[in-house]
N, CA, C, O and CB atoms as a CASP TS submission, in Angstrom:
PFRMAT TS
TARGET T0000
AUTHOR 0000-0000-0000
METHOD Language model
MODEL 1
PARENT N/A
ATOM      1  N   UNK     1      -3.737 -56.697  32.755  1.00  0.00           N
ATOM      2  CA  UNK     1      -2.822 -56.813  31.640  1.00  0.00           C
ATOM      3  C   UNK     1      -3.402 -57.717  30.560  1.00  0.00           C
ATOM      4  O   UNK     1      -3.212 -57.467  29.369  1.00  0.00           O
ATOM      5  CB  UNK     1      -1.473 -57.343  32.112  1.00  0.00           C
ATOM      6  N   UNK     2      -4.102 -58.757  30.967  1.00  0.00           N
ATOM      7  CA  UNK     2      -4.686 -59.659  29.973  1.00  0.00           C
ATOM      8  C   UNK     2      -5.759 -58.952  29.144  1.00  0.00           C
ATOM      9  O   UNK     2      -5.858 -59.168  27.936  1.00  0.00           O
ATOM     10  CB  UNK     2      -5.283 -60.893  30.660  1.00  0.00           C
ATOM     11  N   UNK     3      -6.555 -58.114  29.791  1.00  0.00           N
ATOM     12  CA  UNK     3      -7.568 -57.363  29.051  1.00  0.00           C
ATOM     13  C   UNK     3      -6.902 -56.417  28.049  1.00  0.00           C
ATOM     14  O   UNK     3      -7.336 -56.303  26.903  1.00  0.00           O
ATOM     15  CB  UNK     3      -8.474 -56.570  30.021  1.00  0.00           C
ATOM     16  N   UNK     4      -5.864 -55.754  28.491  1.00  0.00           N
ATOM     17  CA  UNK     4      -5.138 -54.837  27.619  1.00  0.00           C
ATOM     18  C   UNK     4      -4.539 -55.583  26.436  1.00  0.00           C
ATOM     19  O   UNK     4      -4.615 -55.118  25.298  1.00  0.00           O
ATOM     20  CB  UNK     4      -4.038 -54.109  28.400  1.00  0.00           C
ATOM     21  N   UNK     5      -3.950 -56.727  26.704  1.00  0.00           N
ATOM     22  CA  UNK     5      -3.366 -57.547  25.637  1.00  0.00           C
ATOM     23  C   UNK     5      -4.430 -58.044  24.670  1.00  0.00           C
ATOM     24  O   UNK     5      -4.145 -58.270  23.494  1.00  0.00           O
ATOM     25  CB  UNK     5      -2.612 -58.734  26.232  1.00  0.00           C
ATOM     26  N   UNK     6      -5.650 -58.214  25.159  1.00  0.00           N
ATOM     27  CA  UNK     6      -6.742 -58.683  24.310  1.00  0.00           C
ATOM     28  C   UNK     6      -7.360 -57.546  23.495  1.00  0.00           C
ATOM     29  O   UNK     6      -8.259 -57.774  22.686  1.00  0.00           O
ATOM     30  CB  UNK     6      -7.813 -59.351  25.160  1.00  0.00           C
ATOM     31  N   UNK     7      -6.875 -56.321  23.713  1.00  0.00           N
ATOM     32  CA  UNK     7      -7.353 -55.201  22.932  1.00  0.00           C
ATOM     33  C   UNK     7      -8.511 -54.441  23.540  1.00  0.00           C
ATOM     34  O   UNK     7      -9.142 -53.629  22.863  1.00  0.00           O
ATOM     35  CB  UNK     7      -7.742 -55.673  21.617  1.00  0.00           C
ATOM     36  N   UNK     8      -8.801 -54.688  24.805  1.00  0.00           N
ATOM     37  CA  UNK     8      -9.893 -53.974  25.476  1.00  0.00           C
ATOM     38  C   UNK     8      -9.436 -52.533  25.712  1.00  0.00           C
ATOM     39  O   UNK     8      -8.305 -52.288  26.131  1.00  0.00           O
ATOM     40  CB  UNK     8     -10.294 -54.677  26.837  1.00  0.00           C
ATOM     41  N   UNK     9     -10.331 -51.592  25.438  1.00  0.00           N
ATOM     42  CA  UNK     9     -10.049 -50.174  25.604  1.00  0.00           C
ATOM     43  C   UNK     9      -9.683 -49.887  27.055  1.00  0.00           C
ATOM     44  O   UNK     9     -10.279 -50.436  27.982  1.00  0.00           O
ATOM     45  CB  UNK     9     -11.259 -49.320  25.169  1.00  0.00           C
ATOM     46  N   UNK    10      -8.701 -49.024  27.232  1.00  0.00           N
ATOM     47  CA  UNK    10      -8.202 -48.698  28.567  1.00  0.00           C
ATOM     48  C   UNK    10      -9.289 -48.067  29.450  1.00  0.00           C
ATOM     49  O   UNK    10      -9.268 -48.240  30.669  1.00  0.00           O
ATOM     50  CB  UNK    10      -7.007 -47.750  28.457  1.00  0.00           C
ATOM     51  N   UNK    11     -10.218 -47.353  28.860  1.00  0.00           N
ATOM     52  CA  UNK    11     -11.313 -46.745  29.626  1.00  0.00           C
ATOM     53  C   UNK    11     -12.187 -47.826  30.254  1.00  0.00           C
ATOM     54  O   UNK    11     -12.619 -47.688  31.399  1.00  0.00           O
ATOM     55  CB  UNK    11     -12.167 -45.825  28.723  1.00  0.00           C
ATOM     56  N   UNK    12     -12.448 -48.901  29.512  1.00  0.00           N
ATOM     57  CA  UNK    12     -13.250 -49.997  30.059  1.00  0.00           C
ATOM     58  C   UNK    12     -12.498 -50.715  31.173  1.00  0.00           C
ATOM     59  O   UNK    12     -13.089 -51.118  32.175  1.00  0.00           O
ATOM     60  CB  UNK    12     -13.628 -50.991  28.951  1.00  0.00           C
ATOM     61  N   UNK    13     -11.204 -50.869  30.991  1.00  0.00           N
ATOM     62  CA  UNK    13     -10.391 -51.516  32.036  1.00  0.00           C
ATOM     63  C   UNK    13     -10.405 -50.648  33.290  1.00  0.00           C
ATOM     64  O   UNK    13     -10.490 -51.163  34.405  1.00  0.00           O
ATOM     65  CB  UNK    13      -8.922 -51.750  31.545  1.00  0.00           C
ATOM     66  N   UNK    14     -10.320 -49.327  33.107  1.00  0.00           N
ATOM     67  CA  UNK    14     -10.398 -48.397  34.249  1.00  0.00           C
ATOM     68  C   UNK    14     -11.685 -48.618  35.033  1.00  0.00           C
ATOM     69  O   UNK    14     -11.685 -48.694  36.261  1.00  0.00           O
ATOM     70  CB  UNK    14     -10.319 -46.928  33.766  1.00  0.00           C
ATOM     71  N   UNK    15     -12.779 -48.719  34.288  1.00  0.00           N
ATOM     72  CA  UNK    15     -14.075 -48.900  34.958  1.00  0.00           C
ATOM     73  C   UNK    15     -14.154 -50.238  35.689  1.00  0.00           C
ATOM     74  O   UNK    15     -14.665 -50.307  36.807  1.00  0.00           O
ATOM     75  CB  UNK    15     -15.214 -48.802  33.940  1.00  0.00           C
ATOM     76  N   UNK    16     -13.655 -51.286  35.069  1.00  0.00           N
ATOM     77  CA  UNK    16     -13.678 -52.618  35.695  1.00  0.00           C
ATOM     78  C   UNK    16     -12.863 -52.619  36.982  1.00  0.00           C
ATOM     79  O   UNK    16     -13.273 -53.206  37.983  1.00  0.00           O
ATOM     80  CB  UNK    16     -13.133 -53.688  34.722  1.00  0.00           C
ATOM     81  N   UNK    17     -11.698 -51.954  36.951  1.00  0.00           N
ATOM     82  CA  UNK    17     -10.817 -51.933  38.118  1.00  0.00           C
ATOM     83  C   UNK    17     -11.261 -50.919  39.168  1.00  0.00           C
ATOM     84  O   UNK    17     -10.794 -50.951  40.307  1.00  0.00           O
ATOM     85  CB  UNK    17      -9.400 -51.628  37.688  1.00  0.00           C
ATOM     86  N   UNK    18     -12.168 -50.015  38.781  1.00  0.00           N
ATOM     87  CA  UNK    18     -12.659 -49.032  39.724  1.00  0.00           C
ATOM     88  C   UNK    18     -11.723 -47.854  39.914  1.00  0.00           C
ATOM     89  O   UNK    18     -11.816 -47.151  40.920  1.00  0.00           O
ATOM     90  CB  UNK    18     -12.904 -49.679  41.031  1.00  0.00           C
ATOM     91  N   UNK    19     -10.830 -47.625  38.973  1.00  0.00           N
ATOM     92  CA  UNK    19      -9.936 -46.480  39.079  1.00  0.00           C
ATOM     93  C   UNK    19     -10.710 -45.205  38.757  1.00  0.00           C
ATOM     94  O   UNK    19     -11.596 -45.200  37.902  1.00  0.00           O
ATOM     95  CB  UNK    19      -8.716 -46.640  38.131  1.00  0.00           C
ATOM     96  N   UNK    20     -10.366 -44.138  39.447  1.00  0.00           N
ATOM     97  CA  UNK    20     -10.991 -42.849  39.197  1.00  0.00           C
ATOM     98  C   UNK    20     -10.422 -42.241  37.919  1.00  0.00           C
ATOM     99  O   UNK    20     -11.147 -41.646  37.122  1.00  0.00           O
ATOM    100  CB  UNK    20     -10.782 -41.896  40.395  1.00  0.00           C
ATOM    101  N   UNK    21      -9.117 -42.401  37.738  1.00  0.00           N
ATOM    102  CA  UNK    21      -8.434 -41.793  36.606  1.00  0.00           C
ATOM    103  C   UNK    21      -7.873 -42.874  35.685  1.00  0.00           C
ATOM    104  O   UNK    21      -7.389 -43.910  36.141  1.00  0.00           O
ATOM    105  CB  UNK    21      -7.311 -40.860  37.089  1.00  0.00           C
ATOM    106  N   UNK    22      -7.948 -42.611  34.379  1.00  0.00           N
ATOM    107  CA  UNK    22      -7.360 -43.540  33.414  1.00  0.00           C
ATOM    108  C   UNK    22      -5.832 -43.534  33.527  1.00  0.00           C
ATOM    109  O   UNK    22      -5.168 -44.478  33.098  1.00  0.00           O
ATOM    110  CB  UNK    22      -7.795 -43.173  31.976  1.00  0.00           C
ATOM    111  N   UNK    23      -5.282 -42.463  34.106  1.00  0.00           N
ATOM    112  CA  UNK    23      -3.830 -42.392  34.301  1.00  0.00           C
ATOM    113  C   UNK    23      -3.346 -43.482  35.250  1.00  0.00           C
ATOM    114  O   UNK    23      -2.251 -44.019  35.083  1.00  0.00           O
ATOM    115  CB  UNK    23      -3.430 -41.014  34.842  1.00  0.00           C
ATOM    116  N   UNK    24      -4.152 -43.797  36.226  1.00  0.00           N
ATOM    117  CA  UNK    24      -3.803 -44.896  37.130  1.00  0.00           C
ATOM    118  C   UNK    24      -3.772 -46.213  36.363  1.00  0.00           C
ATOM    119  O   UNK    24      -2.884 -47.040  36.572  1.00  0.00           O
ATOM    120  CB  UNK    24      -4.808 -44.981  38.305  1.00  0.00           C
ATOM    121  N   UNK    25      -4.732 -46.401  35.485  1.00  0.00           N
ATOM    122  CA  UNK    25      -4.813 -47.632  34.698  1.00  0.00           C
ATOM    123  C   UNK    25      -3.671 -47.717  33.695  1.00  0.00           C
ATOM    124  O   UNK    25      -3.221 -48.814  33.362  1.00  0.00           O
ATOM    125  CB  UNK    25      -6.157 -47.713  33.969  1.00  0.00           C
ATOM    126  N   UNK    26      -3.193 -46.564  33.208  1.00  0.00           N
ATOM    127  CA  UNK    26      -2.096 -46.545  32.242  1.00  0.00           C
ATOM    128  C   UNK    26      -0.810 -47.146  32.812  1.00  0.00           C
ATOM    129  O   UNK    26       0.062 -47.579  32.059  1.00  0.00           O
ATOM    130  CB  UNK    26      -1.837 -45.122  31.783  1.00  0.00           C
ATOM    131  N   UNK    27      -0.695 -47.170  34.131  1.00  0.00           N
ATOM    132  CA  UNK    27       0.482 -47.793  34.761  1.00  0.00           C
ATOM    133  C   UNK    27       0.609 -49.239  34.302  1.00  0.00           C
ATOM    134  O   UNK    27       1.714 -49.735  34.083  1.00  0.00           O
ATOM    135  CB  UNK    27       0.385 -47.726  36.314  1.00  0.00           C
ATOM    136  N   UNK    28      -0.523 -49.909  34.157  1.00  0.00           N
ATOM    137  CA  UNK    28      -0.509 -51.300  33.706  1.00  0.00           C
ATOM    138  C   UNK    28      -0.060 -51.398  32.252  1.00  0.00           C
ATOM    139  O   UNK    28       0.635 -52.340  31.870  1.00  0.00           O
ATOM    140  CB  UNK    28      -1.896 -51.930  33.872  1.00  0.00           C
ATOM    141  N   UNK    29      -0.458 -50.425  31.450  1.00  0.00           N
ATOM    142  CA  UNK    29      -0.055 -50.423  30.045  1.00  0.00           C
ATOM    143  C   UNK    29       1.454 -50.249  29.937  1.00  0.00           C
ATOM    144  O   UNK    29       2.102 -50.916  29.130  1.00  0.00           O
ATOM    145  CB  UNK    29      -0.784 -49.304  29.267  1.00  0.00           C
ATOM    146  N   UNK    30       2.010 -49.363  30.741  1.00  0.00           N
ATOM    147  CA  UNK    30       3.462 -49.166  30.716  1.00  0.00           C
ATOM    148  C   UNK    30       4.180 -50.401  31.239  1.00  0.00           C
ATOM    149  O   UNK    30       5.213 -50.797  30.698  1.00  0.00           O
ATOM    150  CB  UNK    30       3.857 -47.934  31.545  1.00  0.00           C
ATOM    151  N   UNK    31       3.646 -51.003  32.277  1.00  0.00           N
ATOM    152  CA  UNK    31       4.258 -52.216  32.822  1.00  0.00           C
ATOM    153  C   UNK    31       4.251 -53.317  31.779  1.00  0.00           C
ATOM    154  O   UNK    31       5.202 -54.092  31.674  1.00  0.00           O
ATOM    155  CB  UNK    31       3.523 -52.680  34.094  1.00  0.00           C
ATOM    156  N   UNK    32       3.163 -53.384  31.000  1.00  0.00           N
ATOM    157  CA  UNK    32       3.071 -54.397  29.966  1.00  0.00           C
ATOM    158  C   UNK    32       4.133 -54.169  28.889  1.00  0.00           C
ATOM    159  O   UNK    32       4.793 -55.117  28.462  1.00  0.00           O
ATOM    160  CB  UNK    32       1.672 -54.397  29.347  1.00  0.00           C
ATOM    161  N   UNK    33       4.300 -52.933  28.452  1.00  0.00           N
ATOM    162  CA  UNK    33       5.315 -52.615  27.443  1.00  0.00           C
ATOM    163  C   UNK    33       6.708 -52.906  27.981  1.00  0.00           C
ATOM    164  O   UNK    33       7.562 -53.441  27.273  1.00  0.00           O
ATOM    165  CB  UNK    33       5.210 -51.141  27.009  1.00  0.00           C
ATOM    166  N   UNK    34       6.923 -52.553  29.222  1.00  0.00           N
ATOM    167  CA  UNK    34       8.230 -52.799  29.835  1.00  0.00           C
ATOM    168  C   UNK    34       8.496 -54.301  29.919  1.00  0.00           C
ATOM    169  O   UNK    34       9.611 -54.749  29.651  1.00  0.00           O
ATOM    170  CB  UNK    34       8.304 -52.157  31.244  1.00  0.00           C
ATOM    171  N   UNK    35       7.488 -55.075  30.285  1.00  0.00           N
ATOM    172  CA  UNK    35       7.654 -56.527  30.380  1.00  0.00           C
ATOM    173  C   UNK    35       7.985 -57.121  29.017  1.00  0.00           C
ATOM    174  O   UNK    35       8.819 -58.021  28.912  1.00  0.00           O
ATOM    175  CB  UNK    35       6.384 -57.181  30.948  1.00  0.00           C
ATOM    176  N   UNK    36       7.332 -56.618  27.976  1.00  0.00           N
ATOM    177  CA  UNK    36       7.626 -57.107  26.625  1.00  0.00           C
ATOM    178  C   UNK    36       9.070 -56.792  26.236  1.00  0.00           C
ATOM    179  O   UNK    36       9.784 -57.649  25.715  1.00  0.00           O
ATOM    180  CB  UNK    36       6.653 -56.485  25.602  1.00  0.00           C
ATOM    181  N   UNK    37       9.493 -55.549  26.497  1.00  0.00           N
ATOM    182  CA  UNK    37      10.857 -55.146  26.148  1.00  0.00           C
ATOM    183  C   UNK    37      11.874 -55.991  26.907  1.00  0.00           C
ATOM    184  O   UNK    37      12.852 -56.457  26.323  1.00  0.00           O
ATOM    185  CB  UNK    37      11.076 -53.651  26.451  1.00  0.00           C
ATOM    186  N   UNK    38      11.650 -56.187  28.194  1.00  0.00           N
ATOM    187  CA  UNK    38      12.578 -56.976  29.000  1.00  0.00           C
ATOM    188  C   UNK    38      12.639 -58.422  28.524  1.00  0.00           C
ATOM    189  O   UNK    38      13.712 -59.026  28.507  1.00  0.00           O
ATOM    190  CB  UNK    38      12.174 -56.928  30.467  1.00  0.00           C
ATOM    191  N   UNK    39      11.503 -58.975  28.141  1.00  0.00           N
ATOM    192  CA  UNK    39      11.482 -60.347  27.634  1.00  0.00           C
ATOM    193  C   UNK    39      12.263 -60.451  26.332  1.00  0.00           C
ATOM    194  O   UNK    39      13.001 -61.415  26.124  1.00  0.00           O
ATOM    195  CB  UNK    39      10.038 -60.824  27.424  1.00  0.00           C
ATOM    196  N   UNK    40      12.107 -59.472  25.460  1.00  0.00           N
ATOM    197  CA  UNK    40      12.853 -59.477  24.199  1.00  0.00           C
ATOM    198  C   UNK    40      14.347 -59.332  24.431  1.00  0.00           C
ATOM    199  O   UNK    40      15.152 -59.989  23.772  1.00  0.00           O
ATOM    200  CB  UNK    40      12.363 -58.360  23.288  1.00  0.00           C
ATOM    201  N   UNK    41      14.714 -58.470  25.368  1.00  0.00           N
ATOM    202  CA  UNK    41      16.134 -58.295  25.671  1.00  0.00           C
ATOM    203  C   UNK    41      16.745 -59.573  26.245  1.00  0.00           C
ATOM    204  O   UNK    41      17.889 -59.906  25.937  1.00  0.00           O
ATOM    205  CB  UNK    41      16.326 -57.137  26.653  1.00  0.00           C
ATOM    206  N   UNK    42      15.993 -60.283  27.070  1.00  0.00           N
ATOM    207  CA  UNK    42      16.502 -61.532  27.637  1.00  0.00           C
ATOM    208  C   UNK    42      16.637 -62.620  26.576  1.00  0.00           C
ATOM    209  O   UNK    42      17.533 -63.461  26.647  1.00  0.00           O
ATOM    210  CB  UNK    42      15.586 -62.012  28.757  1.00  0.00           C
ATOM    211  N   UNK    43      15.742 -62.595  25.595  1.00  0.00           N
ATOM    212  CA  UNK    43      15.755 -63.625  24.560  1.00  0.00           C
ATOM    213  C   UNK    43      16.723 -63.304  23.430  1.00  0.00           C
ATOM    214  O   UNK    43      16.986 -64.160  22.586  1.00  0.00           O
ATOM    215  CB  UNK    43      14.368 -63.809  23.999  1.00  0.00           C
ATOM    216  N   UNK    44      17.256 -62.088  23.398  1.00  0.00           N
ATOM    217  CA  UNK    44      18.120 -61.657  22.298  1.00  0.00           C
ATOM    218  C   UNK    44      19.408 -62.474  22.258  1.00  0.00           C
ATOM    219  O   UNK    44      20.051 -62.704  23.283  1.00  0.00           O
ATOM    220  CB  UNK    44      18.448 -60.164  22.430  1.00  0.00           C
ATOM    221  N   UNK    45      19.758 -62.895  21.082  1.00  0.00           N
ATOM    222  CA  UNK    45      21.067 -63.508  20.854  1.00  0.00           C
ATOM    223  C   UNK    45      21.655 -62.838  19.620  1.00  0.00           C
ATOM    224  O   UNK    45      20.926 -62.435  18.713  1.00  0.00           O
ATOM    225  CB  UNK    45      20.962 -65.082  20.670  1.00  0.00           C
ATOM    226  N   UNK    46      22.950 -62.724  19.594  1.00  0.00           N
ATOM    227  CA  UNK    46      23.611 -62.110  18.452  1.00  0.00           C
ATOM    228  C   UNK    46      23.422 -63.011  17.238  1.00  0.00           C
ATOM    229  O   UNK    46      23.792 -64.184  17.274  1.00  0.00           O
ATOM    230  CB  UNK    46      25.123 -61.868  18.739  1.00  0.00           C
ATOM    231  N   UNK    47      22.861 -62.482  16.184  1.00  0.00           N
ATOM    232  CA  UNK    47      22.604 -63.257  14.980  1.00  0.00           C
ATOM    233  C   UNK    47      23.879 -63.343  14.139  1.00  0.00           C
ATOM    234  O   UNK    47      24.149 -64.360  13.500  1.00  0.00           O
ATOM    235  CB  UNK    47      21.451 -62.629  14.163  1.00  0.00           C
ATOM    236  N   UNK    48      24.640 -62.282  14.151  1.00  0.00           N
ATOM    237  CA  UNK    48      25.875 -62.237  13.372  1.00  0.00           C
ATOM    238  C   UNK    48      27.037 -62.497  14.314  1.00  0.00           C
ATOM    239  O   UNK    48      27.242 -61.751  15.272  1.00  0.00           O
ATOM    240  CB  UNK    48      26.041 -60.865  12.638  1.00  0.00           C
ATOM    241  N   UNK    49      27.801 -63.552  14.049  1.00  0.00           N
ATOM    242  CA  UNK    49      28.935 -63.841  14.926  1.00  0.00           C
ATOM    243  C   UNK    49      30.003 -62.752  14.803  1.00  0.00           C
ATOM    244  O   UNK    49      30.116 -62.097  13.767  1.00  0.00           O
ATOM    245  CB  UNK    49      29.537 -65.221  14.593  1.00  0.00           C
ATOM    246  N   UNK    50      30.773 -62.571  15.859  1.00  0.00           N
ATOM    247  CA  UNK    50      31.823 -61.549  15.856  1.00  0.00           C
ATOM    248  C   UNK    50      32.967 -61.937  14.937  1.00  0.00           C
ATOM    249  O   UNK    50      33.599 -61.076  14.325  1.00  0.00           O
ATOM    250  CB  UNK    50      32.348 -61.318  17.270  1.00  0.00           C
ATOM    251  N   UNK    51      33.230 -63.216  14.841  1.00  0.00           N
ATOM    252  CA  UNK    51      34.300 -63.691  13.956  1.00  0.00           C
ATOM    253  C   UNK    51      33.696 -64.625  12.922  1.00  0.00           C
ATOM    254  O   UNK    51      32.677 -65.274  13.157  1.00  0.00           O
ATOM    255  CB  UNK    51      35.431 -64.412  14.762  1.00  0.00           C
ATOM    256  N   UNK    52      34.353 -64.675  11.777  1.00  0.00           N
ATOM    257  CA  UNK    52      33.902 -65.590  10.723  1.00  0.00           C
ATOM    258  C   UNK    52      34.161 -67.025  11.172  1.00  0.00           C
ATOM    259  O   UNK    52      35.165 -67.286  11.835  1.00  0.00           O
ATOM    260  CB  UNK    52      34.627 -65.293   9.367  1.00  0.00           C
ATOM    261  N   UNK    53      33.279 -67.959  10.826  1.00  0.00           N
ATOM    262  CA  UNK    53      33.498 -69.353  11.206  1.00  0.00           C
ATOM    263  C   UNK    53      34.754 -69.914  10.525  1.00  0.00           C
ATOM    264  O   UNK    53      35.185 -69.426   9.481  1.00  0.00           O
ATOM    265  CB  UNK    53      32.267 -70.206  10.842  1.00  0.00           C
ATOM    266  N   UNK    54      35.310 -70.925  11.130  1.00  0.00           N
ATOM    267  CA  UNK    54      36.551 -71.521  10.636  1.00  0.00           C
ATOM    268  C   UNK    54      36.396 -72.039   9.209  1.00  0.00           C
ATOM    269  O   UNK    54      37.330 -71.939   8.413  1.00  0.00           O
ATOM    270  CB  UNK    54      36.993 -72.657  11.556  1.00  0.00           C
ATOM    271  N   UNK    55      35.232 -72.589   8.876  1.00  0.00           N
ATOM    272  CA  UNK    55      35.058 -73.171   7.553  1.00  0.00           C
ATOM    273  C   UNK    55      35.114 -72.122   6.451  1.00  0.00           C
ATOM    274  O   UNK    55      35.314 -72.469   5.286  1.00  0.00           O
ATOM    275  CB  UNK    55      33.746 -73.913   7.485  1.00  0.00           C
ATOM    276  N   UNK    56      34.939 -70.834   6.795  1.00  0.00           N
ATOM    277  CA  UNK    56      35.010 -69.774   5.786  1.00  0.00           C
ATOM    278  C   UNK    56      36.422 -69.606   5.238  1.00  0.00           C
ATOM    279  O   UNK    56      36.602 -69.063   4.148  1.00  0.00           O
ATOM    280  CB  UNK    56      34.527 -68.456   6.374  1.00  0.00           C
ATOM    281  N   UNK    57      37.410 -70.060   5.974  1.00  0.00           N
ATOM    282  CA  UNK    57      38.793 -69.946   5.496  1.00  0.00           C
ATOM    283  C   UNK    57      39.245 -71.199   4.742  1.00  0.00           C
ATOM    284  O   UNK    57      40.396 -71.275   4.312  1.00  0.00           O
ATOM    285  CB  UNK    57      39.733 -69.685   6.673  1.00  0.00           C
ATOM    286  N   UNK    58      38.365 -72.170   4.580  1.00  0.00           N
ATOM    287  CA  UNK    58      38.682 -73.405   3.860  1.00  0.00           C
ATOM    288  C   UNK    58      38.324 -73.214   2.379  1.00  0.00           C
ATOM    289  O   UNK    58      37.177 -73.406   1.975  1.00  0.00           O
ATOM    290  CB  UNK    58      37.911 -74.633   4.474  1.00  0.00           C
ATOM    291  N   UNK    59      39.331 -72.832   1.581  1.00  0.00           N
ATOM    292  CA  UNK    59      39.094 -72.536   0.159  1.00  0.00           C
ATOM    293  C   UNK    59      38.583 -73.743  -0.614  1.00  0.00           C
ATOM    294  O   UNK    59      37.742 -73.601  -1.502  1.00  0.00           O
ATOM    295  CB  UNK    59      40.370 -72.032  -0.486  1.00  0.00           C
ATOM    296  N   UNK    60      39.086 -74.929  -0.283  1.00  0.00           N
ATOM    297  CA  UNK    60      38.627 -76.128  -0.984  1.00  0.00           C
ATOM    298  C   UNK    60      37.128 -76.361  -0.758  1.00  0.00           C
ATOM    299  O   UNK    60      36.394 -76.691  -1.690  1.00  0.00           O
ATOM    300  CB  UNK    60      39.431 -77.356  -0.520  1.00  0.00           C
ATOM    301  N   UNK    61      36.698 -76.191   0.453  1.00  0.00           N
ATOM    302  CA  UNK    61      35.289 -76.364   0.774  1.00  0.00           C
ATOM    303  C   UNK    61      34.436 -75.303   0.073  1.00  0.00           C
ATOM    304  O   UNK    61      33.380 -75.618  -0.476  1.00  0.00           O
ATOM    305  CB  UNK    61      35.077 -76.302   2.292  1.00  0.00           C
ATOM    306  N   UNK    62      34.890 -74.058   0.091  1.00  0.00           N
ATOM    307  CA  UNK    62      34.133 -72.985  -0.543  1.00  0.00           C
ATOM    308  C   UNK    62      34.035 -73.184  -2.061  1.00  0.00           C
ATOM    309  O   UNK    62      32.985 -72.936  -2.655  1.00  0.00           O
ATOM    310  CB  UNK    62      34.780 -71.635  -0.231  1.00  0.00           C
ATOM    311  N   UNK    63      35.116 -73.626  -2.677  1.00  0.00           N
ATOM    312  CA  UNK    63      35.074 -73.926  -4.119  1.00  0.00           C
ATOM    313  C   UNK    63      34.100 -75.049  -4.398  1.00  0.00           C
ATOM    314  O   UNK    63      33.330 -74.976  -5.356  1.00  0.00           O
ATOM    315  CB  UNK    63      36.472 -74.301  -4.645  1.00  0.00           C
ATOM    316  N   UNK    64      34.119 -76.073  -3.590  1.00  0.00           N
ATOM    317  CA  UNK    64      33.226 -77.208  -3.762  1.00  0.00           C
ATOM    318  C   UNK    64      31.762 -76.767  -3.621  1.00  0.00           C
ATOM    319  O   UNK    64      30.908 -77.187  -4.402  1.00  0.00           O
ATOM    320  CB  UNK    64      33.560 -78.311  -2.738  1.00  0.00           C
ATOM    321  N   UNK    65      31.480 -75.925  -2.630  1.00  0.00           N
ATOM    322  CA  UNK    65      30.130 -75.440  -2.416  1.00  0.00           C
ATOM    323  C   UNK    65      29.660 -74.552  -3.568  1.00  0.00           C
ATOM    324  O   UNK    65      28.484 -74.597  -3.930  1.00  0.00           O
ATOM    325  CB  UNK    65      30.054 -74.680  -1.105  1.00  0.00           C
ATOM    326  N   UNK    66      30.537 -73.758  -4.143  1.00  0.00           N
ATOM    327  CA  UNK    66      30.167 -72.877  -5.251  1.00  0.00           C
ATOM    328  C   UNK    66      29.749 -73.649  -6.497  1.00  0.00           C
ATOM    329  O   UNK    66      29.016 -73.129  -7.338  1.00  0.00           O
ATOM    330  CB  UNK    66      31.323 -71.960  -5.587  1.00  0.00           C
ATOM    331  N   UNK    67      30.212 -74.885  -6.614  1.00  0.00           N
ATOM    332  CA  UNK    67      29.876 -75.683  -7.799  1.00  0.00           C
ATOM    333  C   UNK    67      28.431 -76.192  -7.779  1.00  0.00           C
ATOM    334  O   UNK    67      27.956 -76.720  -8.785  1.00  0.00           O
ATOM    335  CB  UNK    67      30.827 -76.863  -7.911  1.00  0.00           C
ATOM    336  N   UNK    68      27.745 -76.049  -6.685  1.00  0.00           N
ATOM    337  CA  UNK    68      26.360 -76.501  -6.600  1.00  0.00           C
ATOM    338  C   UNK    68      25.442 -75.580  -7.303  1.00  0.00           C
ATOM    339  O   UNK    68      24.233 -75.813  -7.328  1.00  0.00           O
ATOM    340  CB  UNK    68      25.930 -76.642  -5.186  1.00  0.00           C
TER
END
């Protein structure tokens, strides 16, 4: 996986690992993509809150902020 991440051609990785078929080596490429996707999904947080924050309903504060 480290070689693949470093940009080494899959054919060279196949030869290093001694695989007969590059299809066997491609399993590592898919595992790498899957690991990246899973890591992103675990790190995901909602950027937009479901409800507006309480301070958004404070007209005095919003007027004061608009004057800047």
